[in-house]
Backbone as XML, in Angstrom:
<?xml version="1.0"?>
<chain id="A" units="angstrom">
  <residue number="1" name="MET">
    <atom name="N" x="-23.550" y="-11.387" z="24.157"/>
    <atom name="CA" x="-22.506" y="-11.167" z="23.180"/>
    <atom name="C" x="-21.980" y="-9.735" z="23.352"/>
  </residue>
  <residue number="2" name="ALA">
    <atom name="N" x="-20.712" y="-9.614" z="23.507"/>
    <atom name="CA" x="-20.097" y="-8.297" z="23.698"/>
    <atom name="C" x="-19.881" y="-7.624" z="22.351"/>
  </residue>
  <residue number="3" name="SER">
    <atom name="N" x="-20.130" y="-6.356" z="22.316"/>
    <atom name="CA" x="-19.858" y="-5.620" z="21.077"/>
    <atom name="C" x="-18.553" y="-4.858" z="21.255"/>
  </residue>
  <residue number="4" name="ILE">
    <atom name="N" x="-17.829" y="-4.749" z="20.183"/>
    <atom name="CA" x="-16.552" y="-4.041" z="20.209"/>
    <atom name="C" x="-16.798" y="-2.611" z="19.767"/>
  </residue>
  <residue number="5" name="MET">
    <atom name="N" x="-16.457" y="-1.682" z="20.630"/>
    <atom name="CA" x="-16.622" y="-0.265" z="20.315"/>
    <atom name="C" x="-15.387" y="0.232" z="19.593"/>
  </residue>
  <residue number="6" name="ARG">
    <atom name="N" x="-15.592" y="0.865" z="18.477"/>
    <atom name="CA" x="-14.479" y="1.425" z="17.730"/>
    <atom name="C" x="-14.531" y="2.930" z="17.784"/>
  </residue>
  <residue number="7" name="ASP">
    <atom name="N" x="-13.372" y="3.528" z="17.834"/>
    <atom name="CA" x="-13.231" y="4.974" z="17.768"/>
    <atom name="C" x="-13.830" y="5.439" z="16.441"/>
  </residue>
  <residue number="8" name="PHE">
    <atom name="N" x="-14.435" y="6.627" z="16.417"/>
    <atom name="CA" x="-15.060" y="7.140" z="15.198"/>
    <atom name="C" x="-14.105" y="7.159" z="14.016"/>
  </residue>
  <residue number="9" name="SER">
    <atom name="N" x="-12.813" y="7.489" z="14.252"/>
    <atom name="CA" x="-11.838" y="7.575" z="13.155"/>
    <atom name="C" x="-11.538" y="6.209" z="12.551"/>
  </residue>
  <residue number="10" name="GLU">
    <atom name="N" x="-11.898" y="5.112" z="13.239"/>
    <atom name="CA" x="-11.627" y="3.778" z="12.725"/>
    <atom name="C" x="-12.900" y="3.022" z="12.341"/>
  </residue>
  <residue number="11" name="LYS">
    <atom name="N" x="-13.947" y="3.728" z="12.011"/>
    <atom name="CA" x="-15.163" y="3.080" z="11.547"/>
    <atom name="C" x="-15.043" y="2.873" z="10.046"/>
  </residue>
  <residue number="12" name="ARG">
    <atom name="N" x="-14.302" y="1.859" z="9.702"/>
    <atom name="CA" x="-14.065" y="1.529" z="8.305"/>
    <atom name="C" x="-14.329" y="0.045" z="8.134"/>
  </residue>
  <residue number="13" name="ASP">
    <atom name="N" x="-14.490" y="-0.381" z="6.886"/>
    <atom name="CA" x="-14.775" y="-1.785" z="6.608"/>
    <atom name="C" x="-13.588" y="-2.691" z="6.903"/>
  </residue>
  <residue number="14" name="PHE">
    <atom name="N" x="-12.370" y="-2.178" z="6.714"/>
    <atom name="CA" x="-11.169" y="-2.971" z="6.929"/>
    <atom name="C" x="-10.211" y="-2.199" z="7.826"/>
  </residue>
  <residue number="15" name="TYR">
    <atom name="N" x="-9.647" y="-2.881" z="8.797"/>
    <atom name="CA" x="-8.653" y="-2.257" z="9.662"/>
    <atom name="C" x="-7.344" y="-2.094" z="8.897"/>
  </residue>
  <residue number="16" name="ARG">
    <atom name="N" x="-6.560" y="-1.115" z="9.289"/>
    <atom name="CA" x="-5.228" y="-0.929" z="8.731"/>
    <atom name="C" x="-4.233" y="-1.684" z="9.590"/>
  </residue>
  <residue number="17" name="MET">
    <atom name="N" x="-3.391" y="-2.474" z="8.956"/>
    <atom name="CA" x="-2.323" y="-3.168" z="9.663"/>
    <atom name="C" x="-1.031" y="-2.400" z="9.433"/>
  </residue>
  <residue number="18" name="GLN">
    <atom name="N" x="-0.310" y="-2.090" z="10.493"/>
    <atom name="CA" x="0.985" y="-1.445" z="10.373"/>
    <atom name="C" x="1.958" y="-2.476" z="9.820"/>
  </residue>
  <residue number="19" name="VAL">
    <atom name="N" x="2.633" y="-2.164" z="8.718"/>
    <atom name="CA" x="3.488" y="-3.135" z="8.046"/>
    <atom name="C" x="4.956" y="-2.705" z="8.081"/>
  </residue>
  <residue number="20" name="ASN">
    <atom name="N" x="5.264" y="-1.502" z="7.607"/>
    <atom name="CA" x="6.629" y="-0.980" z="7.542"/>
    <atom name="C" x="7.590" y="-1.976" z="6.909"/>
  </residue>
  <residue number="21" name="SER">
    <atom name="N" x="7.255" y="-2.395" z="5.694"/>
    <atom name="CA" x="8.055" y="-3.366" z="4.953"/>
    <atom name="C" x="8.377" y="-2.810" z="3.571"/>
  </residue>
  <residue number="22" name="GLU">
    <atom name="N" x="9.523" y="-3.220" z="3.037"/>
    <atom name="CA" x="9.884" y="-2.784" z="1.688"/>
    <atom name="C" x="8.845" y="-3.278" z="0.692"/>
  </residue>
  <residue number="23" name="VAL">
    <atom name="N" x="8.608" y="-2.444" z="-0.314"/>
    <atom name="CA" x="7.711" y="-2.815" z="-1.396"/>
    <atom name="C" x="8.373" y="-2.386" z="-2.700"/>
  </residue>
  <residue number="24" name="ARG">
    <atom name="N" x="8.264" y="-3.217" z="-3.722"/>
    <atom name="CA" x="8.806" y="-2.875" z="-5.035"/>
    <atom name="C" x="7.649" y="-2.436" z="-5.927"/>
  </residue>
  <residue number="25" name="LEU">
    <atom name="N" x="7.772" y="-1.248" z="-6.478"/>
    <atom name="CA" x="6.742" y="-0.674" z="-7.350"/>
    <atom name="C" x="7.232" y="-0.687" z="-8.784"/>
  </residue>
  <residue number="26" name="THR">
    <atom name="N" x="6.348" y="-1.018" z="-9.704"/>
    <atom name="CA" x="6.669" y="-0.985" z="-11.136"/>
    <atom name="C" x="5.602" y="-0.156" z="-11.822"/>
  </residue>
  <residue number="27" name="ASP">
    <atom name="N" x="6.034" y="0.866" z="-12.589"/>
    <atom name="CA" x="5.063" y="1.709" z="-13.293"/>
    <atom name="C" x="4.686" y="1.089" z="-14.636"/>
  </residue>
  <residue number="28" name="SER">
    <atom name="N" x="3.812" y="1.750" z="-15.375"/>
    <atom name="CA" x="3.305" y="1.215" z="-16.641"/>
    <atom name="C" x="4.376" y="1.122" z="-17.725"/>
  </residue>
  <residue number="29" name="ASN">
    <atom name="N" x="5.512" y="1.805" z="-17.529"/>
    <atom name="CA" x="6.622" y="1.730" z="-18.489"/>
    <atom name="C" x="7.646" y="0.666" z="-18.104"/>
  </residue>
  <residue number="30" name="GLY">
    <atom name="N" x="7.409" y="-0.053" z="-17.007"/>
    <atom name="CA" x="8.326" y="-1.087" z="-16.568"/>
    <atom name="C" x="9.437" y="-0.592" z="-15.655"/>
  </residue>
  <residue number="31" name="ASN">
    <atom name="N" x="9.423" y="0.698" z="-15.306"/>
    <atom name="CA" x="10.435" y="1.245" z="-14.385"/>
    <atom name="C" x="10.134" y="0.780" z="-12.974"/>
  </residue>
  <residue number="32" name="GLN">
    <atom name="N" x="11.180" y="0.345" z="-12.244"/>
    <atom name="CA" x="10.996" y="-0.143" z="-10.882"/>
    <atom name="C" x="11.528" y="0.845" z="-9.861"/>
  </residue>
  <residue number="33" name="PHE">
    <atom name="N" x="10.819" y="0.916" z="-8.740"/>
    <atom name="CA" x="11.154" y="1.830" z="-7.658"/>
    <atom name="C" x="10.981" y="1.093" z="-6.335"/>
  </residue>
  <residue number="34" name="GLN">
    <atom name="N" x="11.793" y="1.441" z="-5.355"/>
    <atom name="CA" x="11.657" y="0.889" z="-4.010"/>
    <atom name="C" x="10.841" y="1.853" z="-3.166"/>
  </residue>
  <residue number="35" name="GLY">
    <atom name="N" x="10.086" y="1.307" z="-2.252"/>
    <atom name="CA" x="9.314" y="2.102" z="-1.320"/>
    <atom name="C" x="9.148" y="1.332" z="-0.023"/>
  </residue>
  <residue number="36" name="VAL">
    <atom name="N" x="8.412" y="1.912" z="0.905"/>
    <atom name="CA" x="8.097" y="1.244" z="2.162"/>
    <atom name="C" x="6.588" y="1.263" z="2.327"/>
  </residue>
  <residue number="37" name="CYS">
    <atom name="N" x="6.006" y="0.078" z="2.444"/>
    <atom name="CA" x="4.579" y="-0.029" z="2.725"/>
    <atom name="C" x="4.396" y="0.265" z="4.207"/>
  </residue>
  <residue number="38" name="LYS">
    <atom name="N" x="3.759" y="1.377" z="4.526"/>
    <atom name="CA" x="3.571" y="1.788" z="5.914"/>
    <atom name="C" x="2.399" y="1.058" z="6.555"/>
  </residue>
  <residue number="39" name="ASP">
    <atom name="N" x="1.292" y="0.952" z="5.822"/>
    <atom name="CA" x="0.159" y="0.183" z="6.336"/>
    <atom name="C" x="-0.626" y="-0.418" z="5.187"/>
  </residue>
  <residue number="40" name="LEU">
    <atom name="N" x="-1.389" y="-1.441" z="5.537"/>
    <atom name="CA" x="-2.113" y="-2.232" z="4.553"/>
    <atom name="C" x="-3.502" y="-2.523" z="5.092"/>
  </residue>
  <residue number="41" name="SER">
    <atom name="N" x="-4.508" y="-2.394" z="4.222"/>
    <atom name="CA" x="-5.870" y="-2.770" z="4.596"/>
    <atom name="C" x="-6.427" y="-3.650" z="3.492"/>
  </residue>
  <residue number="42" name="GLY">
    <atom name="N" x="-7.657" y="-4.036" z="3.614"/>
    <atom name="CA" x="-8.281" y="-4.884" z="2.613"/>
    <atom name="C" x="-8.507" y="-4.187" z="1.287"/>
  </residue>
  <residue number="43" name="THR">
    <atom name="N" x="-8.442" y="-2.860" z="1.275"/>
    <atom name="CA" x="-8.728" y="-2.125" z="0.035"/>
    <atom name="C" x="-7.597" y="-1.222" z="-0.439"/>
  </residue>
  <residue number="44" name="GLY">
    <atom name="N" x="-6.522" y="-1.096" z="0.349"/>
    <atom name="CA" x="-5.457" y="-0.198" z="-0.080"/>
    <atom name="C" x="-4.215" y="-0.298" z="0.769"/>
  </residue>
  <residue number="45" name="MET">
    <atom name="N" x="-3.222" y="0.492" z="0.391"/>
    <atom name="CA" x="-1.997" y="0.565" z="1.166"/>
    <atom name="C" x="-1.436" y="1.974" z="1.121"/>
  </residue>
  <residue number="46" name="GLN">
    <atom name="N" x="-0.731" y="2.321" z="2.171"/>
    <atom name="CA" x="-0.042" y="3.605" z="2.242"/>
    <atom name="C" x="1.443" y="3.318" z="2.036"/>
  </residue>
  <residue number="47" name="ILE">
    <atom name="N" x="2.052" y="4.018" z="1.078"/>
    <atom name="CA" x="3.429" y="3.732" z="0.674"/>
    <atom name="C" x="4.276" y="4.982" z="0.764"/>
  </residue>
  <residue number="48" name="GLN">
    <atom name="N" x="5.435" y="4.862" z="1.402"/>
    <atom name="CA" x="6.440" y="5.933" z="1.432"/>
    <atom name="C" x="7.338" y="5.726" z="0.219"/>
  </residue>
  <residue number="49" name="SER">
    <atom name="N" x="7.516" y="6.765" z="-0.585"/>
    <atom name="CA" x="8.303" y="6.669" z="-1.803"/>
    <atom name="C" x="9.215" y="7.875" z="-1.936"/>
  </residue>
  <residue number="50" name="GLU">
    <atom name="N" x="10.371" y="7.669" z="-2.545"/>
    <atom name="CA" x="11.268" y="8.796" z="-2.819"/>
    <atom name="C" x="10.806" y="9.555" z="-4.052"/>
  </residue>
  <residue number="51" name="ARG">
    <atom name="N" x="9.948" y="8.953" z="-4.853"/>
    <atom name="CA" x="9.478" y="9.531" z="-6.107"/>
    <atom name="C" x="7.999" y="9.877" z="-6.003"/>
  </residue>
  <residue number="52" name="ALA">
    <atom name="N" x="7.626" y="10.963" z="-6.612"/>
    <atom name="CA" x="6.213" y="11.363" z="-6.676"/>
    <atom name="C" x="5.527" y="10.635" z="-7.828"/>
  </residue>
  <residue number="53" name="PHE">
    <atom name="N" x="4.277" y="10.311" z="-7.640"/>
    <atom name="CA" x="3.458" y="9.705" z="-8.693"/>
    <atom name="C" x="2.186" y="10.531" z="-8.829"/>
  </residue>
  <residue number="54" name="GLU">
    <atom name="N" x="1.674" y="10.623" z="-10.052"/>
    <atom name="CA" x="0.449" y="11.376" z="-10.299"/>
    <atom name="C" x="-0.760" y="10.598" z="-9.804"/>
  </residue>
  <residue number="55" name="GLU">
    <atom name="N" x="-1.775" y="11.327" z="-9.373"/>
    <atom name="CA" x="-3.041" y="10.683" z="-9.014"/>
    <atom name="C" x="-3.552" y="9.934" z="-10.232"/>
  </residue>
  <residue number="56" name="GLY">
    <atom name="N" x="-4.029" y="8.729" z="-10.016"/>
    <atom name="CA" x="-4.536" y="7.909" z="-11.105"/>
    <atom name="C" x="-3.496" y="6.981" z="-11.705"/>
  </residue>
  <residue number="57" name="ALA">
    <atom name="N" x="-2.237" y="7.140" z="-11.332"/>
    <atom name="CA" x="-1.183" y="6.261" z="-11.859"/>
    <atom name="C" x="-1.441" y="4.822" z="-11.420"/>
  </residue>
  <residue number="58" name="GLU">
    <atom name="N" x="-1.252" y="3.887" z="-12.347"/>
    <atom name="CA" x="-1.408" y="2.464" z="-12.060"/>
    <atom name="C" x="-0.024" y="1.885" z="-11.795"/>
  </residue>
  <residue number="59" name="LEU">
    <atom name="N" x="0.118" y="1.182" z="-10.677"/>
    <atom name="CA" x="1.393" y="0.595" z="-10.293"/>
    <atom name="C" x="1.212" y="-0.872" z="-9.929"/>
  </residue>
  <residue number="60" name="HIS">
    <atom name="N" x="2.237" y="-1.649" z="-10.242"/>
    <atom name="CA" x="2.298" y="-3.031" z="-9.768"/>
    <atom name="C" x="3.078" y="-2.979" z="-8.465"/>
  </residue>
  <residue number="61" name="ALA">
    <atom name="N" x="2.555" y="-3.587" z="-7.402"/>
    <atom name="CA" x="3.210" y="-3.565" z="-6.097"/>
    <atom name="C" x="3.529" y="-4.991" z="-5.659"/>
  </residue>
  <residue number="62" name="LEU">
    <atom name="N" x="4.773" y="-5.214" z="-5.245"/>
    <atom name="CA" x="5.207" y="-6.523" z="-4.770"/>
    <atom name="C" x="5.745" y="-6.367" z="-3.361"/>
  </residue>
  <residue number="63" name="LEU">
    <atom name="N" x="5.013" y="-6.927" z="-2.412"/>
    <atom name="CA" x="5.366" y="-6.865" z="-0.998"/>
    <atom name="C" x="5.899" y="-8.245" z="-0.612"/>
  </residue>
  <residue number="64" name="PRO">
    <atom name="N" x="7.226" y="-8.360" z="-0.372"/>
    <atom name="CA" x="7.793" y="-9.679" z="-0.090"/>
    <atom name="C" x="7.286" y="-10.252" z="1.227"/>
  </residue>
  <residue number="65" name="SER">
    <atom name="N" x="7.339" y="-11.563" z="1.331"/>
    <atom name="CA" x="6.924" y="-12.246" z="2.553"/>
    <atom name="C" x="8.146" y="-12.475" z="3.433"/>
  </residue>
  <residue number="66" name="SER">
    <atom name="N" x="7.955" y="-12.389" z="4.728"/>
    <atom name="CA" x="9.050" y="-12.655" z="5.658"/>
    <atom name="C" x="9.079" y="-14.130" z="6.057"/>
  </residue>
  <residue number="67" name="ASN">
    <atom name="N" x="8.167" y="-14.918" z="5.501"/>
    <atom name="CA" x="8.073" y="-16.340" z="5.821"/>
    <atom name="C" x="8.065" y="-17.128" z="4.510"/>
  </residue>
  <residue number="68" name="ASP">
    <atom name="N" x="8.977" y="-18.106" z="4.390"/>
    <atom name="CA" x="9.082" y="-18.900" z="3.166"/>
    <atom name="C" x="7.823" y="-19.708" z="2.853"/>
  </residue>
  <residue number="69" name="LYS">
    <atom name="N" x="6.967" y="-19.904" z="3.838"/>
    <atom name="CA" x="5.752" y="-20.683" z="3.637"/>
    <atom name="C" x="4.653" y="-19.874" z="2.945"/>
  </residue>
  <residue number="70" name="PHE">
    <atom name="N" x="4.837" y="-18.566" z="2.874"/>
    <atom name="CA" x="3.829" y="-17.709" z="2.263"/>
    <atom name="C" x="4.421" y="-16.970" z="1.071"/>
  </residue>
  <residue number="71" name="PRO">
    <atom name="N" x="3.672" y="-16.867" z="-0.025"/>
    <atom name="CA" x="4.181" y="-16.131" z="-1.191"/>
    <atom name="C" x="4.142" y="-14.627" z="-0.932"/>
  </residue>
  <residue number="72" name="PRO">
    <atom name="N" x="4.856" y="-13.848" z="-1.739"/>
    <atom name="CA" x="4.769" y="-12.394" z="-1.602"/>
    <atom name="C" x="3.354" y="-11.928" z="-1.959"/>
  </residue>
  <residue number="73" name="PHE">
    <atom name="N" x="2.986" y="-10.761" z="-1.442"/>
    <atom name="CA" x="1.692" y="-10.163" z="-1.773"/>
    <atom name="C" x="1.898" y="-9.316" z="-3.016"/>
  </residue>
  <residue number="74" name="GLU">
    <atom name="N" x="1.243" y="-9.700" z="-4.093"/>
    <atom name="CA" x="1.411" y="-9.027" z="-5.387"/>
    <atom name="C" x="0.075" y="-8.439" z="-5.807"/>
  </residue>
  <residue number="75" name="SER">
    <atom name="N" x="0.077" y="-7.137" z="-6.112"/>
    <atom name="CA" x="-1.180" y="-6.475" z="-6.445"/>
    <atom name="C" x="-0.982" y="-5.355" z="-7.458"/>
  </residue>
  <residue number="76" name="GLN">
    <atom name="N" x="-2.090" y="-4.921" z="-8.011"/>
    <atom name="CA" x="-2.152" y="-3.745" z="-8.874"/>
    <atom name="C" x="-2.820" y="-2.664" z="-8.038"/>
  </residue>
  <residue number="77" name="VAL">
    <atom name="N" x="-2.209" y="-1.476" z="-7.987"/>
    <atom name="CA" x="-2.773" y="-0.385" z="-7.192"/>
    <atom name="C" x="-2.922" y="0.869" z="-8.038"/>
  </residue>
  <residue number="78" name="THR">
    <atom name="N" x="-3.837" y="1.728" z="-7.619"/>
    <atom name="CA" x="-4.033" y="3.034" z="-8.241"/>
    <atom name="C" x="-3.719" y="4.099" z="-7.201"/>
  </residue>
  <residue number="79" name="VAL">
    <atom name="N" x="-2.923" y="5.086" z="-7.586"/>
    <atom name="CA" x="-2.563" y="6.176" z="-6.681"/>
    <atom name="C" x="-3.768" y="7.108" z="-6.529"/>
  </residue>
  <residue number="80" name="LEU">
    <atom name="N" x="-4.222" y="7.270" z="-5.280"/>
    <atom name="CA" x="-5.340" y="8.172" z="-4.988"/>
    <atom name="C" x="-4.851" y="9.550" z="-4.578"/>
  </residue>
  <residue number="81" name="ARG">
    <atom name="N" x="-3.692" y="9.575" z="-3.898"/>
    <atom name="CA" x="-3.104" y="10.854" z="-3.484"/>
    <atom name="C" x="-1.603" y="10.682" z="-3.317"/>
  </residue>
  <residue number="82" name="CYS">
    <atom name="N" x="-0.895" y="11.768" z="-3.447"/>
    <atom name="CA" x="0.556" y="11.794" z="-3.293"/>
    <atom name="C" x="0.896" y="13.101" z="-2.592"/>
  </residue>
  <residue number="83" name="THR">
    <atom name="N" x="1.370" y="12.998" z="-1.346"/>
    <atom name="CA" x="1.666" y="14.198" z="-0.564"/>
    <atom name="C" x="3.131" y="14.193" z="-0.137"/>
  </residue>
  <residue number="84" name="PRO">
    <atom name="N" x="3.788" y="15.360" z="-0.182"/>
    <atom name="CA" x="5.184" y="15.439" z="0.264"/>
    <atom name="C" x="5.300" y="15.083" z="1.749"/>
  </residue>
  <residue number="85" name="SER">
    <atom name="N" x="6.408" y="14.434" z="2.096"/>
    <atom name="CA" x="6.683" y="14.108" z="3.504"/>
    <atom name="C" x="8.180" y="14.286" z="3.743"/>
  </residue>
  <residue number="86" name="ALA">
    <atom name="N" x="8.611" y="14.127" z="4.972"/>
    <atom name="CA" x="10.025" y="14.307" z="5.322"/>
    <atom name="C" x="10.928" y="13.327" z="4.573"/>
  </residue>
  <residue number="87" name="GLU">
    <atom name="N" x="10.433" y="12.130" z="4.287"/>
    <atom name="CA" x="11.240" y="11.107" z="3.610"/>
    <atom name="C" x="10.985" y="11.035" z="2.106"/>
  </residue>
  <residue number="88" name="GLY">
    <atom name="N" x="10.250" y="11.962" z="1.542"/>
    <atom name="CA" x="9.937" y="11.928" z="0.107"/>
    <atom name="C" x="8.469" y="12.204" z="-0.121"/>
  </residue>
  <residue number="89" name="TYR">
    <atom name="N" x="7.715" y="11.154" z="-0.433"/>
    <atom name="CA" x="6.287" y="11.287" z="-0.724"/>
    <atom name="C" x="5.517" y="10.153" z="-0.072"/>
  </residue>
  <residue number="90" name="LEU">
    <atom name="N" x="4.313" y="10.459" z="0.365"/>
    <atom name="CA" x="3.430" y="9.472" z="0.953"/>
    <atom name="C" x="2.292" y="9.234" z="-0.032"/>
  </residue>
  <residue number="91" name="LEU">
    <atom name="N" x="2.165" y="7.988" z="-0.490"/>
    <atom name="CA" x="1.150" y="7.628" z="-1.469"/>
    <atom name="C" x="-0.017" y="6.929" z="-0.786"/>
  </residue>
  <residue number="92" name="GLY">
    <atom name="N" x="-1.197" y="7.370" z="-1.063"/>
    <atom name="CA" x="-2.401" y="6.647" z="-0.672"/>
    <atom name="C" x="-2.863" y="5.896" z="-1.898"/>
  </residue>
  <residue number="93" name="THR">
    <atom name="N" x="-2.937" y="4.574" z="-1.826"/>
    <atom name="CA" x="-3.305" y="3.785" z="-3.006"/>
    <atom name="C" x="-4.495" y="2.897" z="-2.729"/>
  </residue>
  <residue number="94" name="ALA">
    <atom name="N" x="-5.227" y="2.580" z="-3.775"/>
    <atom name="CA" x="-6.335" y="1.630" z="-3.715"/>
    <atom name="C" x="-5.905" y="0.373" z="-4.439"/>
  </residue>
  <residue number="95" name="ILE">
    <atom name="N" x="-6.151" y="-0.778" z="-3.820"/>
    <atom name="CA" x="-5.833" y="-2.050" z="-4.454"/>
    <atom name="C" x="-6.945" y="-2.352" z="-5.449"/>
  </residue>
  <residue number="96" name="THR">
    <atom name="N" x="-6.576" y="-2.466" z="-6.730"/>
    <atom name="CA" x="-7.571" y="-2.735" z="-7.765"/>
    <atom name="C" x="-7.591" y="-4.194" z="-8.183"/>
  </residue>
  <residue number="97" name="GLU">
    <atom name="N" x="-6.491" y="-4.916" z="-7.929"/>
    <atom name="CA" x="-6.432" y="-6.339" z="-8.266"/>
    <atom name="C" x="-5.369" y="-7.004" z="-7.397"/>
  </residue>
  <residue number="98" name="VAL">
    <atom name="N" x="-5.718" y="-8.152" z="-6.851"/>
    <atom name="CA" x="-4.751" y="-8.967" z="-6.128"/>
    <atom name="C" x="-4.299" y="-10.068" z="-7.064"/>
  </residue>
  <residue number="99" name="LYS">
    <atom name="N" x="-3.010" y="-10.103" z="-7.353"/>
    <atom name="CA" x="-2.481" y="-11.097" z="-8.292"/>
    <atom name="C" x="-2.131" y="-12.391" z="-7.584"/>
  </residue>
  <residue number="100" name="ARG">
    <atom name="N" x="-1.578" y="-12.281" z="-6.362"/>
    <atom name="CA" x="-1.319" y="-13.458" z="-5.511"/>
    <atom name="C" x="-0.948" y="-13.000" z="-4.131"/>
  </residue>
</chain>
């Protein structure tokens, strides 16, 4: 049985999938914002946003499906970090609940 060697930087429980897809974010007040989901893993997602969010902010995230046979990915996320970037802000989020 062959073992797959992973680079030290990728020794994580879930691989990150490069997504680069629009995502709709809704804050706790019902305000909606557009963003781009840069990557997705089993426990979180990295989101490019024009708006900054505080660490600990709870957001509803809706990632549309590109295939009619599959529903959109809908989840509740918590902002772990928010760092300035050339396009606005880069959010590191943890998925706390998968709705569908």
